[in-house]
NUMAR-362265 format. One record per residue: x negated, y, z of N, C-alpha, C, CB in turn. Coordinates in steps of 0.1 Angstrom, whole numbers, plus 5000, padded with zeros to 4 digits. Each point is the difference from the previous one (the first is absolute). Glycine has a CB too. Example, Ala and Ser with C-alpha at 12.3 -4.5 7.8 and 13.67 -1.06 7.14 Angstrom:
2
486849435078500950125000499150125000501949885012/498550234981499150115000500850115008498849944978/
END
This chain:
684
485750774814499749875008499949884990501250105021/497849824981499949884991501049905005497650044996/503249914994501049905003499349865001501850144989/498449805023499449875002501149905004497750105007/502549794986501049915004499549905011501050014976/498950055035499249945011500849885006498950215005/502449794994500949905007500549904990500650175017/498949824971500549904991499749855005499750174981/499149825025499749875005500250005015498249974983/502549925022500450005015498749965008502449934994/497450145017498949985009500449985014498550134985/500949785022500349975014498650025007502049844996/498050225016498850025007500250045014498950064979/500050015027500150045014499150125002500449765006/499850315005499250115005498849945007502050165001/496849894997498849945006499150115005500249804985/499250185027499250105006498649955003502150105010/497049904980498749945003499350075011499949934976/500450205026499350075011500449955014499950204985/501249725016500449955013499449865004502150134996/497349814994499649865002498549974998502349944993/497249975013498649964998499849964985499749925024/499250124970499849974986500049854997498750214998/501049715012500049864998501449944997498049995016/503050084987501449954997500550044986500550025024/498950074970500550064987500249894989499050225006/500049704992500149914988501049895003497650054994/502549905018501049905003501450064999498349895015/501850244989501350074999500450004985499650145021/499549914971500450014985500349874994498550204999/500749705005500249864994501449955004497649955002/502850075011501349965004501250084994498949925021/500850214976501050084993500349944987499350205012/499749764981500249944986500749875001498050114992/501849815019500749875001501550035003497949905009/502450214996501450035003500750064987499550045024/499849984966500550064988500050154999501449815000/497850255009499850155000499150044989500450015025/499850114970499150054989499650145002501149844985/499350235026499750145002500050035015501150054978/498050055025499950055014500050154999498749795008/501750275003499850155002499050025011502450044992/496750065006499050025010499850155002498949794994/500550255017499350135002500950125003498449914985/502950075017500850125002499850075013501749894986/497650055024499750065012498550005003502249935009/497050074981498549985002499250124998500449764994/500150365007499250124997498650005008502250134995/497949845018498850005008498949904995501450085019/499049824974499149904994499350064988501449815008/499450254983499550064987499250135002502049894989/498450195021499350125003499850025015501150114979/497949825026499850005015499650135006499349774997/500250324994499850145004500150084988498549945019/501850194982500450084989498950004989501350155015/499149824973499150004989499149884998500150245003/500049665007499249884999501049894997498250095017/501649844972500949904995499449865000501150174986/499749735018499549875001501149904994498650065021/501049864969500949914994499649855001500550194984/498449795023499449875000501049895006497750115003/502949925008500949905006501149964990499550095023/501250014971501149974991499549954987501450185011/497449864985499549944988499849845001498850224995/500749745017499949865002501449935001497850045012/503150024994501349945001500750004986500250095023/499750014969500750004987499349914991500750235003/498049754998499249914991500549865003498050154999/502249825014500449865004501549984995498450015020/502450094982501449994995500049974985500850165017/498349914975499949974986499549864997499650244996/499549725012499549864998501149905001497850075010/503249954999501049915002501350034992499149975023/500750124967501150034991501150095005499549784991/500250305019501050095006499950144994500049865021/501150204975500050144997500250085012500949944977/498750195022499950095012500850134997497849895007/503050155003500550145001499250075010502449924993/497150195004499250085009500950125005497849944989/502250075024500850115006499050125003501749845010/498750284986499350125004500250015015500250124977/498849915031500149985015500550135007498249834999/502550264995500350135005501150005011499350094978/501349805025501049995011499350005013501649884985/497150095015499350005013498750074999501149785005/498950354997498750085000499249965011501150194989/497649805009499049955011499850115011498949854983/500650115028499850095011499150114997500449815015/498550174978499150114996500850114993498149844999/502850124993500850104991500950095009499949844981/500950095027501050085008499350085011501749834995/497150125010499350085010499350124994499649795012/499950204976499350114994500950104994498149854995/503150105000501050084993501349995006498749984979/501550075033501349985007501250064993498750005021/501050094970501150064992500849904991498750225001/500749664997500749904992501149935008497949974987/502150055026500949925008501550054999498149955016/502849964985501450045001500350065013500649824983/500550265018500550075012501549975001498150184999/502449805013501449985002500750134999499649805014/501750204985500850125000499850095013501749884985/498050055026499850075012498550055002501849865010/497450124979498750065000498949905006501150225002/499249665000499149905006499249944988501549955020/497250064981499149944990500049855001498650204999/501649724990500049865000498649954997502549994993/496949945016498649974999499649864995499750165019/499149824979499449874996500449895010498050124988/502249765007500349895009501149914994499350145019/501449904971501049914994499850014985501750045018/499250014974499850024986500950114995499349764997/500650294991500850104994500150135009501449814989/497550235017500050115009499550134993499649845019/500550164968499550124992501250074994497849894996/501950234998501150074993499550024985500750125021/500349884971499850004985499550144995501749824998/498650285010499750144996498650045001502350055006/496949885003498650045003499249994987500249935024/499250184972499250004988498749925002500950224993/498649785020498949925003500349854999499250185015/502049784990500349864999500249964985501150015023/499550074969500149974986498749994993502250125000/496949965004498650004995499349875004499950255001/500249715011499349885005500749874994499350125021/502049894978500849894994499649984985501950045016/497950074977499649994986498649944999501450204995/497749845014498649945000500049855002499150225008/501649735002499949865003500749924988500050055025/501150014970500749934989499149994988502250095009/497150024988499250004988498849905002500750244995/498749775017498949905002500449864998499050175017/502249794989500549874999500349964985500950015024/499850084970500449984986498749984991502150135003/497049954999498749994992499449875002499750255001/500349715012499349885004500749874995499150125020/502249884980500749874997500750014986500349975025/499550134967500750014988499749894990500050245003/498849704998499749894991499949865007498850174986/501649835027499949875007501049904993499350115022/500349774975500849914993501349955007498049934988/501950085026501249965007501050105002498549855012/501250284987500950115003500950034988498350105016/503049904987501050034989500950125004499949764994/500150285018500950115003499750075014501749884987/499050235015499750085012501350035007498050104989/502049905024501150055009499550135006500949765005/499850354992499750135005500450005015500250114977/498949925032500350025014500749885005500150254997/500749765013500949895005501250065007498049855003/503250124991501250035007500150155003500149775010/499950314979500250155002501250025009499050054978/500850045032501150055009500449895010500750164983/498649735018500349905011499450065013499949804983/500650155028499750055013500650145002497949875000/501850224991500550145002500350064986498850035022/502350054977500350064987500350155001500849784992/498650285019500250145002498650055003502449985009/497350154987498650055000500150155004499249834983/500150215028500150135005498650065003502349955009/496750004984498650075002500150144994498849774999/500350325005499950134994500050004985498850085020/500549824974499949994986501349974994497649925002/503350005005501349974995500950124999499749775009/500350315002500850124999499550094989500349995025/498450024972499550084989500549954987498050065014/501949804984500449944988501550014997498049845003/502850155008501450024999500450144995500349835018/499050274987500250144996499750014985499550085023/499449864972499750014986501049934991497650015006/502849874999501149924993501350084999498949795009/501550285001501250085000499850124990500549935024/498450134976499750114991500249954985498550125017/501049764980500049954987501549964997497649925001/503150035009501449964997501050114999499549805013/500350314995501050105001499550134994501049905020/497850134979499450124994500150125009500749914979/500550125027500250115009500649975013500250144979/499549945031500749985013501550014999497950095011/502650004980501450014999500749874996499750244994/499649694997500649874996499849895011499550064976/499449955031499949915011501050025011497649994995/502650145008501050035010501449964996498650195007/501749824980501349964995500249855001500050194985/498949735011500049865000500249945014498650004980/500850075030500049955014501150065008497649974998/503250124996501150075007499550075013501549824991/497450255007499450065012500750115006497949934991/503150135002500850105006500849955013500250114977/499949765023500749945012499050005012501449854985/499050205026499250015012498750094998500949775007/499250324984499050104998498649944998501350155014/498749744977498749934997499350064988501049805010/499450314985499550054987498550035001502250104995/497149864995498550024999499750124992499649755002/499550335003499650124992498550004996501750125013/497649774991498649984995499749855000499350235010/500049734980499749854999499249955012500050034975/499350055032499249965011501049955012498150164993/503149885006501049965010500649864998500650245003/499149704986500649884996499149885003501250124981/499449785026499349885004500849884998498850135018/500649754983500849885002500850015012498249874988/502950055013500850005013499149995012502049914987/498250185023499349995012501049985012498250154990/501349825022501049985011500950125002498349855011/502950124992501050115002500649975014500550034975/500450075030500649985013500849875001500050255002/500549714987500849875000499249894995502150134996/496649865008499149904997499949994985500649875021/499550014973499849994986501350034992498349825004/502050314995501250054994499750124991501449915019/497950074970499650124991501250044991497649925001/502150184992501050034989500149884991499350255001/501949704996500249884993499550014985501949955014/498150164980499650024986498450005000502250134994/497249935016498649995002499549865002500050235010/500849694998499649865002500149924988500950035023/500150004968500149924987498850044991502550005002/497150124997498850044992498749945006501250214993/498849785021498849945006499849864994500450135021/500749794978499949864995499550004986501849925016/498750174976499650014986498550044999502450064993/497250035016498650045000499149885004500750235005/499749705005499149895004499949904989500850035024/500349944969499949904989499050064989502449925005/497850204991499150064989498650005005501950144992/497949895021498650015005499349865000500750205014/500149704990499549865000499649964986501449955020/499550084971499749964986498850074995502449964996/497450175007498850074995498849955006501450204997/498649755016498949945006499649874993500650115022/500549814976499749874993499550024986501849905013/498650214980499550034987498550024999502250104995/497249965016498650015001499349874997500350195016/500249714990499449864999500349944987500149975024/501250044972500549944987499250054988502249975010/497650174990499350064989498549944999501550215002/497949785009498649945000500049864995499450155020/501549774985500149864995500349994985500749935023/500150154972500350004986498850044992502450065005/496950045000498850054993498849895000500750245006/499149715006498849925002500249854997499350165017/501949794986500349864998501349984991498949945022/501050104966501250014992500649864996499250214991/500049685011500549874997500749935012498249984983/501850095028500749955012501350065002497849965010/503249964995501350065003499950075014501249834986/499850265017500150075012501449995006498250164991/501949815022501249995007499850065014500749804986/500450215021499950025015501249935006498850224997/501249765016501049925007500950105009498549795000/502850194999500950085008501049905006499850214985/501349845020500950114997500250085013501249874981/498450265020500150075012500650144998498049875008/502250195004500950125000499350124993501149915020/499850194976499650134995499149984988500250105023/500149814968499149984989500949954988498049945015/502050144974500749964988499149904993501150224998/499149655006499249894994500249984985500049895022/501250154973500349994986499150104992502449935005/497550195000499150104993498649965001501650185005/497949775006498749965002499649884990500150075024/500949844975499749894991500050044985501249855017/499750244980500150054986498750074996502550025002/497050065007498950094997498649945002501550195006/498449725004498649965004499749854998500250185016/500849734984499849865002500449924988500450035024/499049854975500449914989501249925005497649984992/502549995021501249945005500050035015500149824982/501050165025500150025014499849875008501650194995/498049825017499849895009500750025013497849954989/502449945018500850015012499549905010502050074987/498349955026499649915010501249945006497950135005/502349744994501349945003499949925013500549994975/500250065035500149945013501549985004497850105007/502849794988501549985002500450005015500049874979/499150095030500450005014500250145006498849785002/500750324991500450135005501650025000497850094990/502849845001501550005000500649935012499950014975/499349905032500649925011499550065013500149804985/498950275016499650065013500550145003498049864998/502550204991500550145001501550004997497850104995/502949795006501449994995500950065011499549804986/501750245009501050065008500849885007500250214985/499749785028500749895007501550004998498150015017/502450114980501550014998500449974985500050175019/499049814973500449984986500849874998497950124993/503149894999500849884997499449934988502150115009/497949764991499549924989498750044995502449964994/496650055015498750054996499349924989499750095024/499549994968499349934989498749945005501050164984/498449895027498749965006499050024989501149835015/498050074983498950024991500450014985498549895016/502850064982500550014986500250154996501249785004/499050305006500150154998498850064993501550015019/497449924982498750054994500250014985498649905019/502350024975500350004986500450144996500649765000/500250315008500550134997498850104999502249955011/496850034998498850094999499249974988500050015025/499949864971499349974988500750064988499249785011/502150234989500750074990499650144998501949855004/497850225007499550144999498650004994501350065020/497949844983498649994994500249984985499049915022/501950014974500249964986500550134992500549765007/500250335000500450124993498850094997502249995012/496750004995498850074997499249934989499950085023/500049794977499249934991500749864997497850115009/502849884980500949884997499349875004501150124982/497649875015499249895005498950065009500549854980/499250095031499150065009499149905007501750185004/497449865004499249915008500350015015498250034983/501649865024500150005014498649995005502349895001/497250225005498650005005499949935013499650224988/501549785020500049935013501349935001498450175010/501549694989501249925002499949935014500349974975/500750055033500049945014499749854999501650185008/497549775000499649864999500049945014498750044980/501650035030499949955014500750095010497949894994/502150085019500550095009499250135000500749825015/500050304987499350124998500250105012500449974976/498650125025500150105010498750065004502049895008/498150234997498850065006500049965015500150194984/498949855023499949975014501250045008497550014998/503150114999501150055008501350024993498250115012/501949844975501350024994500149914988500150245008/501149764986500349924988499849855002499450204986/501149755025499749865004501049914993499150075022/500549884966500849914992499749865003500250184982/500849735019499849865002499449934988501950005016/497749884986499349924989501149964990498249925016/501550084971500949944991500249865002499250164983/502149805016500349855001499649934987501950055016/497949824985499649934988500950034988499249815014/500250234975500750044988500350154998501049785002/498950305009500350144999498950084993501249985021/497649984980498950074993500249984985498449975019/502049914977500349974986501250084995499049775003/502150235006501250074996499750154998501349835014/497950234995499750144999499250034987500150025025/499049894972499250024988500950004988498149885011/502850024988500950004988501150115001499649764998/500750295014500850125001499450124992500949925022/497850104981499350114993499949974985498650045020/501149844976499949974986501450014993498149855005/502950105002501450014994500450144997500649805012/498950304996500450144999499050084991501149985022/497949954972499250084990498549995002501950144999/497649795012498650005002499349904990500350065024/498649994969499249924991498649975006501350094981/498549965031498749985007500350005015498650114981/501049795026500249995014498749975007502449934996/497350155014498849975008500549995015498450134984/501249775022500449985014499150095010500749764994/499950295016499350065011500049915012500650244991/498349725012498750014995499449864999499750235009/499049754986499549874999499849945014498850064979/500650015030499849955014500350115010498249844992/502450125019500550105010498750065007502149865004/498050274997498950085006499849965015500550194984/498349815020499649965014499850135008499049794992/501150335002499850125008500850114993497749935008/502650185000500750114994501550005004498350014982/502450095013501450015003500949894994499650245000/499849684989500849914993499649855004500350174982/499349815030499649865003501249905001498150105013/503149964987501249914999500750004987500350045024/499150044966500650004987499449884992500350265000/500349635002499449874995500049994985500749895022/498250054973499949974986500349854998498350184997/501349774991500249864996499249915010500450074976/498449975026499149925009500150065014498549944981/501449985029499950055014498650035003502049865007/497750195005498750035005499049894998501050165016/499549724987499149885001499649954986501049945022/499750104967499749974987500349854996498250185001/502549755007500449864997501250004991499049925022/501349974971501249994992501250025009498849854983/502250215012501350025007501249994991498850145017/502449884988501249984992500150114990501149905019/498450234984500250114990499049984989500750155018/498149794984499149974990500649904990498050055015/502649854991500649894991501250064992499449835017/501350264989501250064993499450094989501450005020/497650084982499350084990499649914988499350175018/500149724985499649914990501149954991498149935015/503150044991501149964993500550114990500749855019/499350274986500450114992499050024988501150115020/497649884984499050024989500149904989498550095017/501849784987500249904990501250024991498949845016/502250214990501250034993499850114990501449925019/498050194986499850114991498949984989500850145019/498349774984499149964989500749954988498349955017/502949994985500849944989501050104995499649785010/501050304999501250084997499750154999501449825011/497550224995499850145001500050094988498749945019/500750014970500050084988501350004993497649954998/503249955003501450004995500850115007499949754994/499950265019500750105008499550144996500349835019/498450184980499450134998500550084988498049915011/502550014979500550074988501450055001498549854987/502250135024501450035002500150135008500649764998/500650305002500450115008501349985007498750154985/501549915026501249995008501250054992498750035022/502449904979501250044993501250025009499249874980/501550245019501250035008500850104991498849975022/502550034981501050084993500650115010500549814984/499050195028500550095010498850075007502149865004/497950274998498950075007500550085011498850004979/500550005032500250095011499150124999500749805015/499950324984499350124997499550065013501350044979/497550025020499450085011499250124994499849795014/499850304994499250114995499250065012501650054981/497350015016499150055011500650125007498049914987/502750185005500550115007500949975011499950124978/501049785020501049975011499349915011501850014983/497249915013499349935011499350105009499749804984/499650295010499250105008500950095008498149994983/503050075010500950085007500749935011500350134979/500049745018500849925010499249965012501349924981/497350105019499349975012500450105011498149914986/502350215010500350115010501550025001497850114994/502949874995501550035000500849875004499650184982/500949835030500749885005501449994994498750015021/501750094971501450004994500049924987500450225011/498549734985500049904989498849905000501150184987/497849865019498849915000500249875005498750205002/501949785010500149875006500949914993499650105021/501249954970501149924993499449924989501750175006/497249884988499549944987499549865002499550224992/499849765020499449865002501249905002497950105010/503149944998501149905003500749974987500350095023/500050014969500749984988499249924990501350215003/497449824995499249934991499949855004498750214995/501149775018499949865004501349924999498250075016/502950004987501349944998500349954986500850145019/498949954972500149964986499149894996500750244995/498149775009499049894997500549875005498150165000/502449845013500549885006501249944992499250085022/501750014975501249954993499749944987501350185012/497849884980499649954987499149875002500150234991/499049785018499149885002500749885005498250165005/502749865004500849885005500949944989499950105023/500549984967500749954989499249964988501850155007/496849854995499149954991500050094987500249775009/499950364993500050104989498750085002502550014998/496549974993498850085001500250154999498749804991/500550285016500250144999498650064999502250005012/497750124981498850085000500150125009499649924976/499350145027499950135005499550104989499649915024/501150204975499650104990499950145006501049864982/497850205018499950145005500450104989498149925016/502850174988500450114992498950115001502549955002/496950084986498950105000500350104989498449835009/500750274990500250114990499949944986499150175016/500149724983499849954986501049884997497650075002/503349905007500949894998500950034987500049945025/500149964966500850024988501249925000497950044988/503049995002501249924999499749864997501250204992/497749775001499649864997499649935012499350074977/500150005033499749935012501249955007498050155002/503149944998501249965007500849904992500150235010/499949774977500849914992499549865000500650194986/498349785020499649865002500949935010497650074996/503250005011500949955010501450024998498250035016/502649874987501550024999500650085011500149784988/499350215024500550065012498850075007501949835002/498450295003499050085008500750035013498850094980/500549895031500550035014499150115005501049775004/499550354999499350115005500650045013499350084977/500449865035500850015012500350145005499149785005/499850304998500250135006499150114995500849875020/499350164967499150104995500450145003499449854981/500450195031500450145005499450104991500249925023/498550074974499450094990500249954987498250075016/502550014975500249964986499950124992501549815006/497550194985499850114991501149994989497550015004/502950104990501050004989499549914988500850235007/497949774991499449924989500249855003498350184996/501649785017500249865003501549974998498150015017/502850074988501449984998500349994985500550125021/498949964971500349994985499549874995499950254998/499049705006499549874995500949895004497750095002/502849915011500949905005501350014992498950005023/501650124974501250014992499849944986500550215012/498449814982499749944987500049855001498750204993/500649745017500049865002501449945002497850025011/503050054997501449955002500850014987499850065025/500150064969500850024987499749894990500050255005/498849704995499649904990500349865005498350164991/502449825020500549875004499449955013500249964977/498950115030499549965012500950015012497850064991/501949885020500850015012499150055011501549814993/498950305013499250075011500849995012498850154984/500649825028500649995013499350095009500849774996/500050335010499450095010500649975014499750184982/499649865028500550005014500250145005498949785004/501650235008500250135006498850095000501749905015/498550234987498950105000499250014987499849955024/500950034965499450014987500150144994500649764996/498350294999499950114990500250145006500849834985/499150195028500450135005498850095003501949895010/496850064987498850095002499350024986499849925024/499550194975499150024989498649955003501450204993/497649834998498749945002499250065012500049964975/500550155030499350065012500749955012499450214987/501749725012500749965012501050105004498149875007/502350234985501050095003501449934996498550204996/502549835012501349954996500750084989500349925024/500250014966500750084989501250065006499149844983/501250285011501350065003501049964990498950205010/501349664990501049944992500749895008498650044979/502649925017500749895007499149884999502350094995/497649845016499349875000500849904991499050045023/500349874970498649975000499150084991500749775006/499550364993499150094994499749964986499050045021/499749934976499649984986500649874994497950115006/502649805002500749884996501550014999498149875009/502550254994501450015001500749974986499750175018/499749884971500649984987500049864996499350224994/499749715009499849854997501049925008497650044995/502649995018500949925008501550044999498049985016/502350144980501450044999500750025013500049884979/499250145032500650025013499350125007500649755001/500050295010499350095009500249955014500450204985/498749845024500149965014500850105007497749894999/503550075006500950085007499550045014501949904987/497450005019499550025013499049895003502250115008/496949915002499149895003499750005015499050014977/500549885028499749995014499049895003502250085005/496949945004499249905006500949905007498050155002/501649724999500749915008499049955011501649924981/498650155030498949985010500550055014498350044982/501149915028500350045014501449965003498550194998/502449905006501449965003500949994988499750125021/499849914967500849984988499949854997499550234991/501749705010500149864998499749964985501749995019/497749904980499849954986501349984993498049885008/502050154979501249994991499849884991500450255002/500749734990500049894990500750054988500049835018/499850094971500650024987500949894996498150144993/503149895001500849894995499950014985501650025019/498049874975499849994985501249964993497649945004/502750124985501149974992499949864994500350244994/500949705002500049864995500849915008497750044991/502349845005500949905007499849985014500249904979/498550095025499749975014499850125009498949804992/501050325002499850125008499049995011502450064994/496449895002498949985009499750125008499149824985/500450165027499550115009498549995001502250015013/497150104985498550005003499750125009499549884978/499450125029499650115008499650124991499349845018/501050284987499650124993498950075009502350034989/496549925009498950035010499550145000499449764998/500250295014499150115002500450144996498349834998/502350184991500450134994501249994991497650085002/503350004999501249994991500250134992501049845016/499050144971500550114991501449974997497750034989/503250065014501449994996500250064987500850015024/499749914966499950044986501350054995498349824997/501650274993501250064993499849984985500350175019/500749774975500049974986500250124992500849775004/498350264987500150124992500449974985498250105014/501649784981500349974986500949884999497850094994/503049914996500949894998499349874996501750164992/497049855004499349884997499549925012499350124979/500949935033499549945012501049905006498750215005/500949684999500849905007499549995014500449874978/500550135031499749985015499949855002501150225007/497749734997499849865002500249965015498450004981/501350095028500249975014500450135007498449815000/502450175011500450115009499549985014502150044986/497750075021499749995014501249945008498450194998/501349725011501049925007500250055014499549814986/499750295018500250045014499550155002499749765008/500550295004499750145003500950104994497649935002/502250204999501050094996500150014985499550135020/499549814973500050004985500449874994498250175001/502549755008500649874995500850034987500049905024/499950014966500750024988499350094989502049975014/497050104990499350094991499049914992500250205016/499549844971499149934992498649985006501250084980/498349805020498749975005499049954990501149945021/499449994969499249954988500750034988499049825014/500350244976500750034987499149954989501050205010/499749784978499349964988500550094989499849765008/499350314985500350094989499649944987499850205016/501249804975499649964986499450124993501949834999/496950154997499250114995499349954987499650105023/501049954965499549954988500349854999498250184999/500849754997500149854999499749935014499450024975/500250065035499549945012500950045012497749994991/501749985021500750035013499150065010501549814995/499150295013499250065011500849975012499050184986/500449745024500749975012499450095011500349764993/500650285016499650085012500549935013500050224986/499149745022500349935013499850105011499349774991/501750265017500050115009499349975013502050074989/497249835013499449975012498649944998502249965011/497249984999498749934999500349864997498850165015/500549784975500449864996499649905011499750074976/501149835025499649875007500249894990500750095022/498849794982500049894990501449974995498049915012/503050104997501449964996500550104990500449905022/499350234980500650104990499249994987500650155019/498149834981499349984988500649884992497950105010/502449794998500549884994501450034994498849875017/502050214989501350044993499850064986500950045023/498150054976499850064987499449904990499750225011/499449704994499449894991501149924995497950005013/503049954995501149914996500950074990499849885022/500550254981500950074991499450034987501150105020/497649914979499350024987499849874993498950205009/501449684998499949874993498549964998502250044989/496950015020498649974999499849865005499350245002/499849684991499849875004498549964997502449944996/497149965011498749954997499849974986499949915023/498950124971499849974986499849854998498950224997/501049705014499849864999501349935004497650025004/503550054998501249945006500649894991500550225010/499349784977500549904992499449865001500550184985/498349815021499449875001499349975013499750024976/500350085033499349995013500850045012497950044987/502249875023500750035012498950005012502249904991/497850225016499050015010500750045014498350074982/501149895029500550055013499450145002500149765009/500550315001499650145002498550015005502450055006/497149844999498650015006499050014989500749875019/499650104968499150004989500150134992500249744999/498650324999500050124991499749954986499250145019/501549924971499849984986499450134994501949844999/496950154995499550104992499649954986499150125020/500949974970499749964986498950084995502449934997/496650004997498950064992500249954986498450035019/501450054970500349964987499150064990502449995006/497349934983499350054988500649944988497950025013/501550004976500649954987500249855000498950194988/500449745021500249855000501249965009497549974996/503150135010501249975008499850045015500649824984/500450165024499950035014499449895009502050144996/497449915015499649915011500950045012497649984991/503049925015500950025012499249965012502149964986/497650135023499349975013501149985010498050144994/502049755013500949975011499149995013501749874984/498650225025499250005013501049985011498350164990/501449745018500849965012499450075012500749784989/500050325017499550075012500449935013500150214987/500649685012500449935012499049885003502450064995/497449925018499249885004500649874996499150145019/502349864979500749884997500149984985501350035021/498849844975500149984985501250064995498849785003/501250254984501150074993500549914989499150235006/502249754993500649924989500350094988500949835017/498550144972500350074988500649914989498250175005/502549884986500649924989499750064987501849925015/497750004975499750044987500949924990497650075007/503250004985500849934990499249994987502150085011/496849984988499149984989498649955005501250194987/498149745005498749955003499050114999500649774993/498650255017498950104999498749945005501650195004/497349874992498749965004499450095011499649904977/499950045034499350075010498650034996501549905018/498250234979498750034995498949975009501150184988/499149815025499049985010499649865002500850205012/500149714985499749855001500149934987500950015023/499750044967500249934988501249915000497650014996/503249985015501149915001501250064993499149915022/501750004972501350044995501149995011499349934976/501550175025501050005010501450024994498450105016/502649834990501450024996500949945011499449994975/501850045024501049955010499750065014500249794987/500050135023499850045014498549995004502449935006/497150184998498550005004499950065014499450034975/499749925033499750055013498750094999501249805012/499050324992498850095001499650005014500750154980/498049815023499649995014500050145007498649804993/501350195020499950125008498850094995501249885020/499050244978499050104995499549954986499450065024/501449864969499649954987500150104989500649775008/498750204981500050094988500149914988498750195011/502149844979499949944987500150114990501049785007/498350204981500150104989500549924988498150155009/503249884987500649924990499950074986501649925017/498150004973499950054986500849914991497750095005/
END
């Protein structure tokens, strides 16, 4: 892959659909984009029927005129390969390309993403349109990069067409080699599921208990879907690398059943994301205490940053959003669009494109509002975009040279995420614990990273951080445990939650005392465990120390037994039949520490550990912030940039004991400063 430093220069822009608008609007649109400080647009990701109106007949005239006009006005262009929306002639002529539900229902033309990745015919037709477009635009002066497809595995991330069952069978043969090894990996001796011929093997199909397949088969299904998606994307990436080697290649995610890290490593120059913070506010848990609301989107951006330390936002929310029948998001209040833009930038974005330039007047997304309304008159969002464009014209390239900085990482991995979709004995816990830790750190103004544990993860990857939090890694390979032991032995601090380490890579339970692969590192065993549910009353923990604080012991309780003298009991259970038993332990391991928390984390319990570790904001010596303000740091050899983002509608009082410069305005700030509602400053 050719290395292209595509994100060294900051770019601001928008998604544009010339096929949706009269050609008489195009030039005025591009002129006004430049006036707002935009320098880039994305086009064509849904336009297959324009480029190939019938099989083998290609038409580029409409987009040629649009791209020529964009170039005239100094706009750079990202071209999307249009394979997310196959045209009607294609799906009618080749119905085998269509996706099928697990129940056997064919998913037809009429929305998008209605195809399957396994169809050789669809791969062939996708390769043809990709090559035609690449050949046509490889030398266009406006085009600088390509987006492959659009939002892989969005809408649906399961595939059951006949071609998928066939491809799964081939994938399993390559993975296991023999049926004996497959039967062992899937534990098929249970319930007489043993396979004696490869023709008997399928993706999970409906069972008497509805969607309740063999759990080990279900885990391999997710791994297959990911590999199959990546192999389909590679068809396009390889063509673009061959035909347009001077252009960069990306795609936009983040969706289910896809190892986006591997896809980025193997196919892309950088990863891209579609940022809609109000998803956090329309799908929130009404019972959640101290909700993060749209501030919680920062945690998702951390996952994106784990894939690509600097990334692009291909779609940044710029207005109220929704389809005709769902995702009905309210309009951003004054300042929120700017806040969300800098939220993306603060967490690593070096390119931001708003979705979309003008709200569609037809189709499913007539309520997914862009910067401009239907009437095309100036509005508040246009003015706000202009303010952002002017600020980034001055500050963008200083920001683009920096990277996010944190000393604490929240660990995740695909095995446990995919296994946990089905396994209710650990899967539902990870989101609560991850969010609780993020809240506790974020409210204390301590930046945190997300780090995915993968087969290629090295000790140097881990040693970038002083503290690692790995809430519920039920699946833990011995190799992973050994890596974490090395990290801790050399001075790191690792924190686990309940249900740690008791499964192997197939999802089989180890025949070892819990926490299985992590037992040696933690110095404890699990004497007993229980769900906390139904008639089982919620329990609590009493923490050691002067105040003997009480916190809830949520959802699941591991009752711990100390195995080594190096272990200190930090908290005991305060109620139920195991009152007085160890609930939280800390093991001195080499130069570091391994903590084991016997329940599902909440913000208060995460806070207890943060305080006992003495963790504090990196700006604590000179900056005082209210809880409503998020602090993030991006840094390079010229020093740190401190992003302060106020997620409250009310002004926030901040205090600086050192003079700093606001990069966005050029103003020097010190002493007591009022940050306006939804306000942002970037201090240097």
